[in-house]
Steps between C-alpha positions, in 0.01 A plus 500: 500500500240592238235252393647487149852430624374231735312335210804510273729355768255216561494426129879508492518257791267261319706516180814421699322208668399365160860521380626328814252215448609458138868492595453259788305262274773523235772422755306205642440357152865543402614326817255213446621466142860475621453268795234275344650504148180638341582698185136581434495714816820667391341594168209660684746716694673615183172576327364691801792739537351759264202539734735577790689755290175672399380515860833646614467782244141560608597536867782739413267715290249510786772617740606779268141610454441517876819700546402744227136545604525506880862592591484278811719559805617315812357147537315509168818596316693223680234253387531598134882487516473155652254386231736614223788305651300188580343509155844482340616222734191291428552531126860389541378200702277412206798513265693269731210258506521489122873430519431210739228370269740503206752297703220259593414444134862413421539269800174313439645379168803339670566235762495610864840569655652223711528719808277603789410868472301694759280676247170408673617661824645801323190556293275466806705771672480731199124450463454576871700821466289615204174415678601671822630814333168535315311439826713765668436740211123482512471488876761778544681281751856603579527195728416262217742687272782452749421127511561493124838669548608227743412226249741619232812348659352149475443541125857626458627190680293274276650674195857457626433134573358452153808658345736277701308178419474573127860614474615170650270304267634678190853430615426128537289457189543747210193353329284674760635851433219624276224385738689623804536846348122515446445410865757756614324765293163405650648515850640846432162622371330368813756676717432825311123463555574474873710814478213688335259377768749647749497830311122510522512424873740790552265731309211392720692602811564834330129541431386410850773663706654757267842340558749388237659173616688389188861397557452490877537187717176363640636534852578868450154640557352350184 
């Protein structure tokens, strides 16, 4: 690896880290806005989305510049491919955080639903997946990435439970339908954030081991 390529890859890694930090903060604020009924936090998430979009474009431009200037191969090329994919997934996470924030704003203006929902547990699981996938990314840990993959089933179960509970509530009390739909939407967005964390974890395994493990069971060599 040339000195110039190494320098550019380090800069690219830092830009990706900055984007990851922005997205994680946005997700955490959106979740707090939803669970704690704090619309002012939700507004901060909405207002901050442009910064995430700009950073995503910056990272992509840096990747294209490195490809054009250095024509990297082998591990360096895998790294840039991974950065391009993770960059896109992080930006999509930011968009989902905005969607959750918008639901939080609507729900904060209405009475809480008369039903026990497991949002705190679900949101804790999603935040843990995001944190661990970023840790895995910047420590190049395939082991940590695989731990993220194993967490996704729990989030899926929370989402299914949320759907069942809210469906039953709407059936019993039609006056709750509007609020329940907002919660269902928020639950779906959280589930999608977990899916994107899983995508990033799979890309980390590709970077570290050169193996594509998408669509393969965890007990099948993944």
